[in-house]
Biotite code that builds the C-alpha atoms (Angstrom):
import biotite.structure as struc

atoms = struc.array([
    struc.Atom([-7.622, 2.778, 11.242], chain_id="A", res_id=1, res_name="UNK", atom_name="CA", element="C"),
    struc.Atom([-4.685, 2.804, 8.796], chain_id="A", res_id=2, res_name="UNK", atom_name="CA", element="C"),
    struc.Atom([-4.508, -0.994, 8.814], chain_id="A", res_id=3, res_name="UNK", atom_name="CA", element="C"),
    struc.Atom([-8.226, -1.247, 8.044], chain_id="A", res_id=4, res_name="UNK", atom_name="CA", element="C"),
    struc.Atom([-7.850, 1.313, 5.270], chain_id="A", res_id=5, res_name="UNK", atom_name="CA", element="C"),
    struc.Atom([-4.926, -0.636, 3.799], chain_id="A", res_id=6, res_name="UNK", atom_name="CA", element="C"),
    struc.Atom([-6.965, -3.834, 3.802], chain_id="A", res_id=7, res_name="UNK", atom_name="CA", element="C"),
    struc.Atom([-9.925, -2.058, 2.214], chain_id="A", res_id=8, res_name="UNK", atom_name="CA", element="C"),
    struc.Atom([-7.727, -0.556, -0.517], chain_id="A", res_id=9, res_name="UNK", atom_name="CA", element="C"),
    struc.Atom([-5.859, -3.836, -1.055], chain_id="A", res_id=10, res_name="UNK", atom_name="CA", element="C"),
    struc.Atom([-2.429, -2.421, -0.212], chain_id="A", res_id=11, res_name="UNK", atom_name="CA", element="C"),
    struc.Atom([0.284, -5.081, -0.410], chain_id="A", res_id=12, res_name="UNK", atom_name="CA", element="C"),
    struc.Atom([-0.389, -8.740, -1.031], chain_id="A", res_id=13, res_name="UNK", atom_name="CA", element="C"),
    struc.Atom([-2.610, -10.758, 1.291], chain_id="A", res_id=14, res_name="UNK", atom_name="CA", element="C"),
    struc.Atom([-0.391, -13.857, 1.271], chain_id="A", res_id=15, res_name="UNK", atom_name="CA", element="C"),
    struc.Atom([2.737, -11.890, 2.217], chain_id="A", res_id=16, res_name="UNK", atom_name="CA", element="C"),
    struc.Atom([0.939, -9.249, 4.347], chain_id="A", res_id=17, res_name="UNK", atom_name="CA", element="C"),
    struc.Atom([3.472, -6.727, 3.038], chain_id="A", res_id=18, res_name="UNK", atom_name="CA", element="C"),
    struc.Atom([1.518, -3.500, 2.845], chain_id="A", res_id=19, res_name="UNK", atom_name="CA", element="C"),
    struc.Atom([2.535, -0.070, 4.082], chain_id="A", res_id=20, res_name="UNK", atom_name="CA", element="C"),
    struc.Atom([0.341, 2.989, 4.612], chain_id="A", res_id=21, res_name="UNK", atom_name="CA", element="C"),
    struc.Atom([1.395, 6.489, 5.593], chain_id="A", res_id=22, res_name="UNK", atom_name="CA", element="C"),
    struc.Atom([-1.615, 8.220, 7.107], chain_id="A", res_id=23, res_name="UNK", atom_name="CA", element="C"),
    struc.Atom([-1.512, 11.985, 7.501], chain_id="A", res_id=24, res_name="UNK", atom_name="CA", element="C"),
    struc.Atom([-4.046, 14.345, 9.056], chain_id="A", res_id=25, res_name="UNK", atom_name="CA", element="C"),
    struc.Atom([-2.833, 17.888, 8.512], chain_id="A", res_id=26, res_name="UNK", atom_name="CA", element="C"),
    struc.Atom([-5.575, 19.599, 10.577], chain_id="A", res_id=27, res_name="UNK", atom_name="CA", element="C"),
    struc.Atom([-4.947, 17.147, 13.461], chain_id="A", res_id=28, res_name="UNK", atom_name="CA", element="C"),
    struc.Atom([-1.169, 17.474, 13.029], chain_id="A", res_id=29, res_name="UNK", atom_name="CA", element="C"),
    struc.Atom([-0.770, 13.694, 13.214], chain_id="A", res_id=30, res_name="UNK", atom_name="CA", element="C"),
    struc.Atom([1.090, 11.224, 11.041], chain_id="A", res_id=31, res_name="UNK", atom_name="CA", element="C"),
    struc.Atom([1.572, 7.503, 11.298], chain_id="A", res_id=32, res_name="UNK", atom_name="CA", element="C"),
    struc.Atom([2.967, 4.577, 9.361], chain_id="A", res_id=33, res_name="UNK", atom_name="CA", element="C"),
    struc.Atom([1.146, 1.256, 9.479], chain_id="A", res_id=34, res_name="UNK", atom_name="CA", element="C"),
    struc.Atom([2.763, -1.910, 8.148], chain_id="A", res_id=35, res_name="UNK", atom_name="CA", element="C"),
    struc.Atom([1.613, -5.444, 7.523], chain_id="A", res_id=36, res_name="UNK", atom_name="CA", element="C"),
    struc.Atom([3.296, -8.205, 9.489], chain_id="A", res_id=37, res_name="UNK", atom_name="CA", element="C"),
    struc.Atom([5.438, -9.139, 6.480], chain_id="A", res_id=38, res_name="UNK", atom_name="CA", element="C"),
    struc.Atom([6.637, -5.565, 6.082], chain_id="A", res_id=39, res_name="UNK", atom_name="CA", element="C"),
    struc.Atom([7.225, -5.139, 9.812], chain_id="A", res_id=40, res_name="UNK", atom_name="CA", element="C"),
    struc.Atom([9.974, -7.775, 9.667], chain_id="A", res_id=41, res_name="UNK", atom_name="CA", element="C"),
    struc.Atom([12.116, -5.186, 7.857], chain_id="A", res_id=42, res_name="UNK", atom_name="CA", element="C"),
    struc.Atom([10.474, -1.842, 8.610], chain_id="A", res_id=43, res_name="UNK", atom_name="CA", element="C"),
    struc.Atom([10.052, -2.124, 12.357], chain_id="A", res_id=44, res_name="UNK", atom_name="CA", element="C"),
    struc.Atom([7.979, 0.318, 14.395], chain_id="A", res_id=45, res_name="UNK", atom_name="CA", element="C"),
    struc.Atom([11.223, 1.965, 15.543], chain_id="A", res_id=46, res_name="UNK", atom_name="CA", element="C"),
    struc.Atom([12.487, 2.462, 11.985], chain_id="A", res_id=47, res_name="UNK", atom_name="CA", element="C"),
    struc.Atom([9.143, 3.959, 10.947], chain_id="A", res_id=48, res_name="UNK", atom_name="CA", element="C"),
    struc.Atom([9.145, 6.252, 14.006], chain_id="A", res_id=49, res_name="UNK", atom_name="CA", element="C"),
    struc.Atom([12.677, 7.417, 13.172], chain_id="A", res_id=50, res_name="UNK", atom_name="CA", element="C"),
    struc.Atom([11.672, 8.202, 9.584], chain_id="A", res_id=51, res_name="UNK", atom_name="CA", element="C"),
    struc.Atom([8.731, 10.254, 10.855], chain_id="A", res_id=52, res_name="UNK", atom_name="CA", element="C"),
    struc.Atom([10.728, 12.064, 13.550], chain_id="A", res_id=53, res_name="UNK", atom_name="CA", element="C"),
    struc.Atom([13.986, 12.634, 11.664], chain_id="A", res_id=54, res_name="UNK", atom_name="CA", element="C"),
    struc.Atom([12.893, 12.994, 8.037], chain_id="A", res_id=55, res_name="UNK", atom_name="CA", element="C"),
    struc.Atom([9.210, 13.836, 7.655], chain_id="A", res_id=56, res_name="UNK", atom_name="CA", element="C"),
    struc.Atom([8.475, 16.101, 10.644], chain_id="A", res_id=57, res_name="UNK", atom_name="CA", element="C"),
    struc.Atom([11.467, 18.454, 10.115], chain_id="A", res_id=58, res_name="UNK", atom_name="CA", element="C"),
    struc.Atom([10.289, 19.137, 6.545], chain_id="A", res_id=59, res_name="UNK", atom_name="CA", element="C"),
    struc.Atom([6.715, 19.671, 7.756], chain_id="A", res_id=60, res_name="UNK", atom_name="CA", element="C"),
    struc.Atom([7.943, 22.199, 10.315], chain_id="A", res_id=61, res_name="UNK", atom_name="CA", element="C"),
    struc.Atom([9.474, 24.156, 7.407], chain_id="A", res_id=62, res_name="UNK", atom_name="CA", element="C"),
    struc.Atom([6.154, 24.038, 5.535], chain_id="A", res_id=63, res_name="UNK", atom_name="CA", element="C"),
    struc.Atom([7.538, 21.544, 2.999], chain_id="A", res_id=64, res_name="UNK", atom_name="CA", element="C"),
    struc.Atom([4.860, 18.850, 3.220], chain_id="A", res_id=65, res_name="UNK", atom_name="CA", element="C"),
    struc.Atom([5.525, 17.354, -0.216], chain_id="A", res_id=66, res_name="UNK", atom_name="CA", element="C"),
    struc.Atom([9.260, 17.098, 0.491], chain_id="A", res_id=67, res_name="UNK", atom_name="CA", element="C"),
    struc.Atom([8.591, 15.503, 3.880], chain_id="A", res_id=68, res_name="UNK", atom_name="CA", element="C"),
    struc.Atom([6.453, 12.748, 2.379], chain_id="A", res_id=69, res_name="UNK", atom_name="CA", element="C"),
    struc.Atom([8.712, 12.305, -0.678], chain_id="A", res_id=70, res_name="UNK", atom_name="CA", element="C"),
    struc.Atom([11.876, 12.024, 1.408], chain_id="A", res_id=71, res_name="UNK", atom_name="CA", element="C"),
    struc.Atom([10.203, 9.799, 3.980], chain_id="A", res_id=72, res_name="UNK", atom_name="CA", element="C"),
    struc.Atom([8.946, 7.407, 1.301], chain_id="A", res_id=73, res_name="UNK", atom_name="CA", element="C"),
    struc.Atom([12.365, 7.362, -0.380], chain_id="A", res_id=74, res_name="UNK", atom_name="CA", element="C"),
    struc.Atom([14.023, 6.494, 2.939], chain_id="A", res_id=75, res_name="UNK", atom_name="CA", element="C"),
    struc.Atom([11.502, 3.725, 3.646], chain_id="A", res_id=76, res_name="UNK", atom_name="CA", element="C"),
    struc.Atom([12.041, 2.254, 0.171], chain_id="A", res_id=77, res_name="UNK", atom_name="CA", element="C"),
    struc.Atom([15.806, 2.320, 0.652], chain_id="A", res_id=78, res_name="UNK", atom_name="CA", element="C"),
    struc.Atom([15.544, 0.500, 3.981], chain_id="A", res_id=79, res_name="UNK", atom_name="CA", element="C"),
    struc.Atom([12.994, -1.977, 2.539], chain_id="A", res_id=80, res_name="UNK", atom_name="CA", element="C"),
    struc.Atom([15.339, -3.206, -0.237], chain_id="A", res_id=81, res_name="UNK", atom_name="CA", element="C"),
])
């Protein structure tokens, strides 16, 4: 679903397939990161899972949803450079 949403929104560039979407459903208590194939070369599924588990989720458990997303995005950007 996140990949389809990213394509629909035009996230990333088609020729590089370098999009990234963080999809969050607060009522469902689910979060995921979907990457294009170009992005996945650097931000692997394991790296994205670690960011969710070690950075985003701990902040969410403290009720700090904005901080969880902000810190998670900052960490992804740092790793993506």
